[in-house]
N, C-alpha and C positions, 0 to 999 in steps of 0.2 A: 126483577131478574129473571130471564129468559135462561131457558137452555132447551138443546136441541140435539141431537144424533146423527153420525156420518155413518156411511156404512153399508154393505150388504143388510136389506132383509127378507126376512122369510119370517118361517113357524116357529124355529129356534132361536132366531133373534128377538123376536116378538116376547117370545117366556123368558129369556134372558135377562131384557130386557126390565120385564117385570120383577125379576128378581133380583135384579141390583136395586131398581127403587124399595121395594119390600126391606132388605138386610143393608141398603147404602142411604140412600138418598131421603128418604123418611124419615130413618135415628138422626140423621145427622138435622135434617129440618127443623125436628123436635129441640135438638138439642139446642139450636142455634136461633129459636124461635122464632122459626120462619114457617108458613102456609103453604101452602100450593092450592094455587084461586082456580086453575083449570090446567087438563090435561089437554092437549092436542097432537096428537096423532103420535110420535115418538119424541114431541117437546113438552115442555111444560110454562109455565107462570108463575110465579111463585114470588112472594113479597115477605121482608124483615123488617122488624120495626127499625133495628140496629143495620148501619151500611157495615160495618163493622163487621158483624157477624155473619150477614153476606159476602163478604168477603172471604169469611173465614171457611166457610159453611163450601165455598164454591172451590177454593185454596185443595182443602184435606177433600172432598168430593174427587177431583181432577189425579189428586195424587195417588186414591186409592185403587181409582183406576187404573191410572198408568202401570203398579204394580200387579194388576188383576191380569192387564194385555202383556206382560211382558212376555209370556212363554202362550200367548195367541197366535197365530199366521195374520199378517197384517191384514189380509182380504176378509179374514171374520172377528174383527177386533171392535168392540160397539165402542164409539167415541164420544163423546160431551161436548158441545161447544155451549159456552155459558156467558153471558153476555149482563154486564151490572151496572146501572142507572140509577139515582135519584131525579124525583122529578114529581111535580103533581099528576094526581091518578082521579077519576071519577069512578067512585064503586056506585053498580046499581044492577039491582038483579042477583046476588054474590057471584058478581063478577066486576074487573078492575080494568077501565080504557083509558086513553087521551096520550097527550106526548111523551108520558114519562114509560107509557105501554111500550110506543111507538120505537121510542130509542134505543128501549133495553132491547128490541127483536132487531134493530140492526146493529148495534154490539153484537148479537149473539152471530150476527153474519160475517161479521169480522173478526172473530175468533178462529182460530186454526182448531183442526180437530184433537180434543183433548186438551184446548186451552179452555182462556179467560181475558175477555176485552171491558173494556170500565172503560166509563167518561170521565173526563178533567177533575167534574164536580165529587167524583168517587174517590180520586185519586189523593186530591187535597182531604180528605175526609179521614185517610187510614195512612196515609204515610208517616204521620209521627205515633202511629198506634200499630201498623202492625210493620216487622221488619222484613221487606220487599223488595223485590228489585224491580223495573217496570220497563217494558221497552216502548219509548213513546214514535206516536204512528203519526204527530203533528192533525193537523188540520184536514178531516177525512169527511167531502160528500156524500151522501147516501141519499136513497129512494124515498120520495113524501115526505124529508126531514128539512123544512124551510133554509137552515141555516147549515153549514157545516158544523161539525163537532169534532173535539180533541175529543182524540183516543187512544189511551196506550194497553198493551198486552202485559201479562201477571207472566212473568217467568218462572218457570215450575219449576227450580235450583232446588238444593240444599237448604235455602234458606225456608222455603215454601213448605222443602219438607218436612224441617223441624216445627210447624205450627202446628201437625197430624197428633188427633188424640184418638185414645180405640173408640171404637163404634159400639156405643150402648144404647139397645134398642129399650123401649121402654114397654114396662110389663104387660103381655099382651091379654086382653082377654079371651075368652073363651073363643068367639068368630072368627077374632082377628087369626089366633091361633090354627083353625080351621083352615083359615084363606093360607096362611104359613105354608100350611102341610099341603094342602090342593096346587099351590104356586108349585113347589117344589117337586109334586109330581108331574104337573105338566111340563116343566121344563126337561125331566129326565126324557118323560115320552117326546116330547117335541125332538130331544136331540136324537134319537133312536130314529123316529120318520124321516130325521136329515143326516141319515148315515153316519152321525157321529155315532161310532159304537160308545168310546172309552171315555166320553164324555156323559153319555144316557149312564152308562156304571158307574162313573164315579157319584156324578148326583144322587141317583137312586141307591146305592149302596148307601151313603152316609146317613138315610134318615136312619133315625134311632128306632121309633116303631113304623118298620113295614105295612103296609097292606096290602093286600090280593093286589090289585091292580100293580103297586112297583113293583111287586117281587118276581111278577108275569113279565114284564118289560125289562125288568133287571135278568131275568134269565135269557131270554130270547139275546138282549144286547152282549152277555157275556159269551152266547153261543156264535156270533156275529165275530167277537172276538177269538174263534177257537177257542176257546177257556173254558173245553166242556165240563171240564171237574167242578169249577165254579156254577154251569148251568144246569148241572147235576142234582148239584146241592141244593140248591134254589129251588128246585124245580122238586125235592125231597122234603124241602119245607112247606109248600104249596099245599103238597097232598098230604102234609099228615095236620097241618090246619084246615083244608079243605079237600077229603078225599074222594069227592067225586067229579074233582078238574080233569076238564080236559079242554082237548083241541076245539072240540065238536063243541060244547055247551063255553068257553071265553072266546072262541077264537073268532067267533062272529060276536062279538059283546059292546066292539069297541065301535064307533057311530065312523067309518072312515066312510069319504063317497069316492073314493076313486078302490077301482077292484084294485090295481096296483100295489096299494099301500097299505089294504088288504092282506093280499096273497104276501106281500113282504113280514108282515108283525109274525103270519101264521107259518112263513116258513122258519123261523128265527126259532118261538114254542117248539116247533115241533123238530126242531135241529137241539133243543136243551135237553128234549127229551120226554116232553106230556105226552103223556099217552091221546092215543087220538079219540 
């Protein structure tokens, strides 16, 4: 099984992709017995013991992503394409390759943004086990595959949505919990740097145990939104926990490569009321 994304890429989009992997894709893969063989840029190669489980995984992920994208501007959406195939693979040095993988990659290319494309052998295995509607694409010529392949789109309608189950993450160990916290803060910072202040404020304010970095960026985001009371309240909390905090102390603490980005961060802190 192959998945990839379409849409504009940037710092915020990369951070959002990591957040979706941690909060949706990885838990769903664990639920259905899948494993990620390797990540390839914004795509992934995954393997499932059961094709029915692979299809359920794909349908649930795409339905959740459709709901998450409902209120997001079209040019800012993160949309996956998923291709599913049954085929022989060669396992070597922790990787898999072969015609089964190659066909899955071509099916991913045939999928629509936010959609799923499957080969006929997958359709034959799931049609009596999952109540889904399919759109037959017929025989399709694809690059580097000797013969045409018979492919179908899975229609993500009410039948597909009815398969959805809750996202249940496995109990995290201390290291994975730390990584999730770091990813959430990184996503909020990325939104701020991309001038998406509302998304930054929402992400950072949702943390149950905010740290200094998240509070600094939260104050700056509130200030950029003109929510001065909330910005000042966040600054007050920073000063209560870290009395020596100042723009001089923390303004240059972030490793910005561009001066314009550093000045943008400092301007947010200054507007929020952090002492010089």
